[in-house]
C-alpha positions in Angstrom: 104.2 122.4 126.3 106.0 122.2 123.2 106.6 125.5 121.7 106.1 127.2 118.5 109.2 127.4 116.1 107.7 130.1 113.9 110.0 133.1 113.3 108.6 133.9 109.8 106.0 132.5 107.7 107.3 128.8 106.7 106.2 126.8 103.5 106.4 123.6 101.1 105.7 122.4 98.1 103.0 120.1 97.9 102.7 117.1 95.6 100.2 118.9 93.5 101.7 122.0 93.3 100.3 123.7 96.0 101.9 125.9 98.8 101.3 125.2 102.4 102.4 127.7 104.8 102.5 127.7 109.2 101.6 132.1 109.6 100.7 134.1 112.7 97.2 134.0 112.8 95.7 137.3 112.2 92.7 136.8 114.7 92.9 134.7 117.4 96.7 134.4 118.7 98.2 131.0 117.8 99.2 130.2 114.3 97.1 129.0 111.0 98.2 126.5 108.5 97.5 127.4 104.9 97.4 125.7 101.9 97.4 128.2 98.7 95.8 130.6 101.2 93.2 128.7 101.9 93.1 128.4 106.0 93.4 124.8 107.0 93.9 124.4 110.7 94.3 126.7 113.7 96.9 126.0 116.8 97.3 127.7 120.2 100.4 126.5 121.4 100.0 127.6 124.4 96.4 126.4 124.5 95.9 123.2 123.0 92.5 123.5 124.2 91.9 126.7 122.1 90.0 125.6 119.0 89.2 128.6 117.1 87.6 127.5 114.1 83.9 126.5 114.8 83.3 123.1 113.4 86.4 122.3 114.8 85.0 123.4 118.2 81.8 121.5 117.6 83.8 118.2 116.6 85.5 119.1 120.2 82.1 119.0 121.8 81.5 115.8 121.0 84.5 114.3 121.3 84.6 115.5 125.1 80.9 113.6 125.5 83.0 110.4 124.5 83.2 107.8 127.3 83.9 109.6 130.9 85.6 113.0 130.7 89.7 112.6 130.8 89.4 109.1 130.1 92.1 108.0 127.0 90.4 106.8 124.0 91.7 105.2 120.5 91.5 108.1 118.0 92.1 107.9 114.1 92.0 111.2 112.1 92.0 111.1 108.3 93.4 114.5 107.2 96.5 115.4 109.6 96.5 119.7 109.1 98.2 121.0 111.7 97.2 118.1 113.9 94.9 120.3 116.0 92.6 117.5 117.4 95.3 114.9 118.4 96.6 118.0 120.6 93.2 118.8 122.3 92.8 114.9 122.9 96.3 114.5 123.7 95.7 117.3 126.5 92.0 116.6 127.4 92.5 112.9 127.4 96.3 111.9 128.5 97.5 108.3 127.3 95.0 108.4 124.3 96.6 106.1 121.6 95.9 108.0 118.2 96.4 107.7 114.7 96.6 110.3 112.1 96.7 109.8 107.9 98.1 112.3 106.2 98.7 112.3 102.3 102.1 114.9 102.2 105.0 114.1 103.9 106.4 117.9 103.2 103.3 119.2 105.2 103.5 116.9 108.2 107.6 118.0 108.2 106.4 121.8 108.1 103.9 121.3 111.0 106.3 118.9 113.0 109.0 121.7 112.8 107.0 124.6 113.3 104.2 123.7 115.7 105.7 120.4 117.3 103.7 118.3 119.3 104.3 118.0 122.9 106.5 115.3 123.9 104.3 112.9 125.8 101.5 112.9 122.9 101.0 109.2 121.5 100.1 110.5 118.2 101.4 108.2 115.0 101.4 109.4 112.0 101.2 107.5 108.7 101.5 108.7 104.9 99.5 108.0 102.2 95.6 108.5 101.0 93.5 108.7 103.6 91.0 105.6 102.3 94.0 103.4 101.1 95.6 103.8 104.7 92.6 103.6 106.3 91.8 100.1 105.0 95.2 98.6 105.5 95.5 99.8 109.0 96.6 97.3 111.7 93.8 94.3 113.3 94.5 95.7 116.4 92.9 98.6 115.3 90.0 97.4 113.5 86.8 97.8 115.6 88.8 99.2 118.3 88.3 103.1 117.5 86.1 105.1 120.0 86.8 107.8 117.5 87.4 108.0 113.8 87.5 112.0 112.6 87.1 112.4 108.3 88.3 116.3 107.8 90.5 115.6 104.4 90.9 118.6 102.1 92.7 119.0 99.0 93.0 122.7 98.7 89.3 123.5 99.5 87.7 120.7 98.6 87.5 116.9 99.6 88.4 114.7 97.2 85.3 112.7 95.6 86.7 109.0 96.6 86.5 110.3 100.2 82.7 111.2 100.0 81.3 107.9 99.2 79.3 104.5 100.7 82.4 102.6 100.1 84.8 104.9 101.9 82.5 105.2 104.6 82.2 101.4 104.9 86.0 101.5 105.8 85.6 103.9 108.4 82.6 102.2 110.2 84.9 98.9 110.3 87.6 100.9 112.2 84.7 101.8 114.9 84.4 100.0 118.3 80.4 98.9 118.7 79.9 102.3 120.2 82.2 104.5 118.4 81.6 107.5 116.6 82.6 109.0 113.2 82.9 112.6 112.9 83.1 114.1 109.3 83.2 117.4 108.5 81.2 118.7 105.0 81.5 122.3 103.6 78.8 123.3 101.4 76.9 126.5 99.9 73.4 127.2 99.3 70.9 124.4 98.8 73.3 121.9 100.6 72.9 119.1 98.0 76.7 118.1 98.7 75.5 117.9 102.1 72.6 116.4 101.9 73.9 113.4 100.1 76.6 112.9 102.5 74.3 112.6 105.4 72.3 110.1 103.3 75.4 108.2 102.7 76.8 108.3 106.1 73.5 107.1 107.3 73.4 104.4 104.9 76.4 102.6 106.6 76.0 104.2 110.4 72.5 104.6 111.5 72.4 106.9 114.0 73.5 110.6 112.7 73.2 114.0 114.2 74.8 117.1 112.3 76.2 120.1 114.2 76.5 123.5 112.5 75.8 127.1 112.4 72.1 127.8 112.4 72.4 130.0 108.8 74.7 127.2 107.5 72.5 124.6 108.2 69.6 126.2 106.7 71.7 126.4 103.5 71.9 130.5 103.5 75.5 130.7 103.5 78.6 128.7 102.4 80.0 127.0 105.9 81.1 123.9 107.4 78.8 121.1 109.2 79.8 118.5 111.0 78.5 114.7 110.9 78.6 112.8 114.1 77.0 108.8 113.5 77.5 105.9 115.2 76.3 102.0 114.8 75.0 102.8 118.1 72.2 105.5 119.6 73.7 108.4 120.2 73.0 109.7 124.1 70.1 112.1 124.1 72.0 113.6 127.2 74.7 114.7 124.6 72.2 117.0 122.9 71.5 120.2 125.3 75.1 120.1 125.9 76.5 120.0 122.4 73.8 123.0 121.6 75.4 125.3 125.0 79.0 123.9 124.0 78.1 126.5 120.7 79.9 128.2 119.4 77.2 130.4 118.7 74.4 130.3 117.5 74.2 126.2 117.3 72.1 123.9 116.0 72.3 120.4 116.5 69.8 118.5 113.9 68.4 115.0 115.3 65.8 112.5 114.3 62.9 113.8 112.1 65.0 116.9 111.0 67.4 114.3 109.8 65.0 112.4 108.1 63.8 115.6 106.1 67.2 117.0 105.8 68.5 113.8 103.5 64.7 113.0 101.9 65.0 112.4 98.6 69.0 112.8 98.3 70.8 109.6 96.5 73.9 107.6 98.5 77.1 108.8 96.8 79.2 105.6 95.5 82.4 105.3 93.9 80.6 105.2 90.3 79.0 108.8 90.8 81.2 110.8 93.4 82.5 114.4 92.9 84.5 116.7 95.1 82.8 119.2 97.6 82.0 122.4 96.2 84.5 124.8 96.0 83.9 128.0 98.2 84.3 131.7 96.4 88.0 132.5 97.1 86.4 136.0 98.7 85.4 133.5 101.4 88.8 133.8 103.2 89.5 137.3 102.3 89.7 140.2 105.3 
């Protein structure tokens, strides 16, 4: 097991001037990666299956359903953070082939120094813009990924060019015929941004479910929603297992609920895209 090397908060300055730090988690044990005070990732070096952030745990529940339990998969992660999900997959599905795309080399250097990956983890990191690098991944990865994860934030917002139908077409091209795309969407009251994201993803990959905390999915508070999408039907037996996996209170929207959720929402294009809503600074305060 790789051991953390955090003795005191370590930090680096990123290209946009923001400060990334690895700090001990105040609530869950392990460590958190923060960017300008916004929590980005949580890692427990002693237990890679400990997915503290609720939306990451929901992603983990979907990942657990892919292929046979414990079977290696091919995964592409857009947005590196502290490499939480690559660690989870390396631990639960040994031998998996994983690619991570991260914009900031200093951030990856910080994470590798403070929270090193296990030596047997087959994780390659590529530095660059998520959309640009995804479009240029080797031919052997095109149409071969069992899983593509889009979880890219600049500070507390997803950049506009990573929210469009043109972007999701690039990601769909990486997926195997029954591969699954997971997208982390952050939104608040009314869910206007999330509704457009569901409509946009569904314009490319028609089979869609949404996982979230109940009040978040109702648009009553700011939070994270996970879109799971595929060109192939998502197995119906997944749904009760995803509900049971939590975190609770959990909600999995499907079928008619997705139709209603996205009804009237315009597909996002490069011509009209905007970054995701910025949460209130108080959201991350004690």
